[in-house]
C-alpha positions in Angstrom: 8.6 -8.9 0.4 10.5 -12.1 0.2 7.7 -13.5 -2.0 8.1 -10.6 -4.5 12.0 -11.3 -4.6 11.5 -14.9 -4.8 9.6 -14.3 -8.0 11.7 -11.2 -9.4 15.2 -12.5 -8.7 15.2 -15.2 -11.5 12.9 -13.2 -13.9 14.5 -9.8 -13.5 17.2 -8.9 -10.9 19.5 -11.7 -11.7 19.8 -10.3 -15.3 19.9 -6.7 -14.1 22.6 -7.1 -11.3 24.7 -9.4 -13.7 24.5 -6.5 -16.3 25.2 -3.5 -14.0 27.4 -5.5 -11.4 29.2 -8.3 -13.5 31.0 -10.9 -11.6 33.1 -13.8 -12.7 32.1 -16.1 -15.6 30.8 -19.5 -14.5 29.3 -22.5 -16.6 25.9 -21.6 -17.6 24.5 -24.8 -15.9 25.8 -23.2 -12.6 24.3 -19.8 -13.0 20.9 -20.5 -11.4 22.6 -22.2 -8.4 25.2 -19.5 -8.2 22.6 -16.7 -8.1 21.1 -17.8 -4.9 23.9 -16.9 -2.3 27.4 -15.9 -1.9 28.5 -19.4 -0.8 27.0 -21.1 -3.8 28.5 -18.4 -6.1 32.0 -19.1 -4.7 31.6 -22.9 -5.0 30.3 -22.6 -8.4 33.2 -20.7 -9.6 35.6 -22.7 -7.8 34.1 -25.9 -9.5 34.1 -24.4 -12.8 37.7 -23.2 -12.8 39.0 -26.5 -11.7 37.2 -28.6 -14.3 36.6 -26.4 -17.3 39.3 -25.6 -20.0 39.6 -21.9 -21.0 38.5 -22.6 -24.6 35.5 -24.3 -23.5 34.5 -22.0 -20.8 34.8 -19.3 -23.1 32.3 -20.8 -25.4 29.9 -21.9 -22.7 30.2 -19.5 -19.9 27.8 -16.8 -18.2 28.4 -13.7 -16.4 26.9 -13.7 -12.9 26.6 -10.5 -10.7 29.1 -9.9 -8.1 26.1 -9.1 -5.8 24.4 -12.4 -5.1 20.9 -12.7 -4.0 21.9 -12.7 -0.2 24.0 -9.7 -0.4 22.5 -7.0 1.8 23.2 -4.2 -0.5 21.3 -6.0 -3.2 18.4 -6.7 -1.0 18.2 -3.3 0.1 18.1 -2.1 -3.4 15.7 -4.6 -4.7 13.3 -4.0 -1.7 13.2 -0.2 -2.5 12.5 -0.7 -6.0 9.7 -3.4 -5.6 8.1 -1.5 -2.7 8.2 1.9 -4.6 7.2 0.7 -8.0 4.7 -1.7 -6.5 2.9 0.9 -4.2 2.9 3.4 -7.3 1.5 1.0 -9.6 -1.2 -0.2 -7.3 -2.0 3.6 -6.3 -2.3 4.8 -9.9 -4.1 1.7 -11.2 -6.8 1.6 -8.5 -7.1 5.1 -7.6 -7.7 6.0 -11.3 -10.3 3.0 -11.4 -12.0 4.2 -8.2 -12.0 7.9 -9.3 -13.4 7.5 -12.8 -15.8 4.3 -11.9 -16.9 5.0 -8.4 -16.2 8.5 -7.1 -19.2 10.9 -7.5 -17.4 13.7 -9.4 -20.2 16.1 -8.4 -18.3 16.3 -5.1 -15.8 18.4 -6.7 -18.3 21.4 -6.5 -18.4 21.1 -2.8 -17.2 24.4 -1.3 -14.5 22.8 0.7 -13.1 21.1 -2.3 -9.8 22.8 -2.8 -8.6 24.3 -6.0 -6.2 21.8 -8.0 -6.9 19.3 -5.4 -6.4 16.0 -7.3 -3.0 17.3 -8.5 -2.1 18.2 -4.7 -3.1 14.7 -3.7 -1.2 12.9 -6.4 2.0 15.1 -5.6 1.5 14.6 -2.0 1.3 10.7 -2.6 4.3 10.7 -4.8 6.5 12.4 -2.1 5.1 10.1 0.5 5.8 6.8 -1.2 9.5 6.7 -1.4 10.0 8.0 2.2 7.6 5.4 3.7 9.3 2.7 1.8 12.8 3.9 3.2 11.3 4.0 6.8 9.7 0.6 6.2 13.1 -0.9 4.9 14.2 -2.6 8.1 11.1 -4.4 8.4 11.2 -5.8 4.8 14.9 -6.5 5.1 14.3 -8.6 8.4 11.6 -10.7 6.5 13.8 -11.3 3.5 16.6 -12.3 5.7 14.5 -14.7 7.4 14.0 -13.1 11.0 10.2 -13.1 10.8 7.6 -16.0 11.3 6.6 -16.2 7.6 6.6 -19.6 6.6 6.1 -21.3 3.1 4.6 -24.8 3.6 1.0 -24.8 4.7 1.4 -28.2 6.4 3.8 -26.5 8.9 0.7 -25.2 10.7 -2.2 -26.7 8.9 -5.0 -25.3 6.8 -7.2 -24.1 9.7 -4.3 -21.7 10.7 -4.6 -19.8 7.6 -8.2 -18.7 8.4 -7.2 -18.2 12.1 -4.1 -16.1 11.4 -6.1 -14.1 8.9 -8.7 -13.2 11.6 -5.9 -12.5 14.1 -4.2 -10.4 11.5 -7.3 -8.2 10.9 -8.2 -7.7 14.6 -4.6 -7.0 15.5 -4.1 -4.3 12.8 -7.6 -2.8 13.4 -7.1 -2.4 17.1 -3.4 -0.8 16.9 -4.2 1.3 13.8 -7.2 2.6 15.7 -5.1 3.9 18.6 -2.3 5.1 16.5 -4.8 7.1 14.3 -6.5 8.3 17.3 -3.4 9.4 19.2 -2.4 11.2 15.9 -5.3 13.5 16.5 -4.0 14.5 19.7 -3.0 18.4 19.7 0.5 17.8 20.6 1.0 15.5 17.6 -1.7 16.4 15.0 -0.5 19.5 13.4 3.1 17.9 12.8 2.1 14.5 11.5 -1.6 13.9 10.7 -2.9 17.3 9.6 -1.5 17.0 6.0 -3.8 14.1 5.4 -6.8 16.1 6.6 -6.2 18.9 4.2 -8.6 17.0 2.2 -12.0 17.6 3.7 -13.7 16.0 0.7 -11.0 13.6 -0.3 -11.0 11.7 -3.5 -9.5 8.4 -4.1 -6.2 10.0 -5.0 -6.0 11.1 -1.3 -5.5 7.5 -0.2 -1.9 7.8 0.5 -1.5 11.6 0.4 0.1 11.5 4.0 2.9 13.0 5.8 5.4 10.1 5.4 5.8 9.7 9.1 2.0 9.5 9.4 1.9 6.7 6.6 4.6 4.8 8.2 3.2 4.9 11.6 -0.1 3.4 10.6 1.7 0.7 8.5 3.5 -0.5 11.5 1.1 -3.0 12.8 1.2 -4.8 9.4 4.9 -5.2 9.7 5.1 -6.1 13.4 2.5 -8.8 12.9 4.6 -11.3 11.1 7.4 -11.0 13.9 5.0 -12.0 16.5 2.7 -14.4 15.0 3.3 -16.9 12.1 1.8 -16.5 8.7 2.1 -18.2 5.6 4.1 -16.0 3.4 2.0 -15.9 0.2 -1.3 -15.2 2.3 0.6 -12.4 3.9 1.6 -11.0 0.5 -1.9 -11.1 -0.6 -3.4 -9.4 2.5 -0.7 -6.6 2.4 -1.8 -5.9 -1.2 -5.5 -6.0 -0.3 -4.7 -3.5 2.6 -3.6 -0.8 0.0 -6.8 -1.5 -2.1 -9.0 -1.2 0.9 -7.2 2.2 1.8 -8.2 3.5 -1.8 -11.6 2.1 -1.3 -12.6 4.0 1.8 -11.5 7.4 0.2 -14.1 7.1 -2.7 -16.5 9.3 -1.0 -19.4 6.9 -1.2 -22.0 7.7 1.4 -24.2 4.7 0.9 -26.2 4.3 4.2 -29.0 2.1 5.5 -27.2 -1.3 4.9 -26.7 -4.1 7.5 -22.9 -4.0 7.1 -22.4 -0.4 8.2 -22.8 -1.5 11.7 -19.7 -3.6 11.6 -17.6 -2.4 8.5 -15.8 0.9 8.7 -17.1 1.9 5.1 -16.2 4.8 2.9 -19.2 6.5 4.4 -17.7 6.3 7.8 -14.3 7.6 6.5 -16.1 10.3 4.7 -17.3 11.5 8.0 -13.9 11.1 9.6 -12.4 13.6 7.1 -15.3 15.9 7.4 -15.6 16.1 11.4 -12.1 14.8 12.3 -12.8 13.3 15.6 -14.9 10.1 14.8 -14.6 6.8 13.0 -10.7 6.2 13.4 -10.9 2.3 12.7 -9.3 0.7 9.6 -11.7 -2.0 8.7 -14.4 -2.4 11.6 -16.6 -0.2 13.8 -16.1 -2.1 16.9 -13.1 -0.1 18.3 -15.1 3.3 17.6 -18.2 1.9 19.2 -16.5 0.5 22.3 -14.2 3.7 22.8 -17.1 6.1 21.9 -15.8 7.7 18.8 -18.3 6.0 16.4 -20.4 8.5 14.3 -23.4 6.7 12.2 -23.5 7.6 8.5 -26.7 9.3 7.8 -28.1 10.5 4.5 -28.3 14.0 5.8 -24.6 14.0 6.5 -23.7 13.3 2.9 -21.4 16.0 1.6 -23.1 15.8 -1.9 -25.9 18.0 -0.6 -23.5 21.0 -0.3 -22.0 20.1 -3.7 -25.4 20.1 -5.3 -26.4 23.4 -3.7 -23.2 25.0 -5.1 -24.1 23.3 -8.6 -27.6 25.0 -8.4 -26.2 28.2 -7.6 -24.1 28.0 -10.6 -26.8 27.1 -12.9 -25.3 23.8 -13.7 -28.4 21.7 -12.4 -32.1 22.2 -11.9 -34.0 21.9 -8.5 -34.4 18.1 -9.1 -30.6 17.6 -9.8 -30.9 17.3 -13.5 -28.0 18.9 -15.7 -28.8 22.3 -17.3 -27.4 22.5 -20.8 -24.6 25.0 -20.9 -23.9 27.6 -23.7 -20.6 27.7 -25.2 -18.5 30.7 -24.5 -18.2 31.3 -28.2 -22.1 31.4 -28.6 
């Protein structure tokens, strides 16, 4: 999150906060400095007032915000805006791409596909996003205020550590998300937290973040905790954090491709499709090793593909023939 604010503060937020929360006028040359912190703002104002004449300052002065960049109120507001807008933008852009370009829309004829399901998935996601962001605010704020182990200069730990930290990041998250996810299926917890996500027996990419907010937050906590216990380069972390959101959409695209070498190691959309259909299998996030080791792995097989039931319904409705070819439909006006 500090990476996002590092980019957006000078481009957007400095201007926005100075407009809505105007502070003192300072020399325009000092604005970039004054924007960074409360201390630099006060020193810039003092220097300007001590050296500039009233007439000159009126001609060459700029308004800075009364909320400098290190003000905790400003940081909270900026974080919530960036997290909410960013999550929604990624969701709509990539879920739409996956739905229209990857998802097999014949699955919408599956007997367990709900009426108005896509609308329900989107509405559930829009409710979850701001609440998850609010729950995640303490982690984001701690990052921005320098309490994490995120670092900027690669030479602090060297280039090999970029690879090693990425590997540790993925294994750490995969292990803990596996157990968070599996424990959410315990009867004492399931109906309160995780059941809303399993409303979608045959999910679409729009279901990727259609969680109960507490569920979404709990499954995201390993990503946040990691950078407080293990050093990671901050730009790498930002990229991986975004890729996690894309992966979540990807595994909900309903694609039941089977028979590939990677399915033995990667928790593919086929694995996650079976998780939604059978509930008690394939809890992993990226890999299958935890499911295999803890005896919850279910191998994707062609006969388990939900498309078979969808095609059966389509044949019963006279939409396709026995070979799966579309049957031209007469217009109601004919």
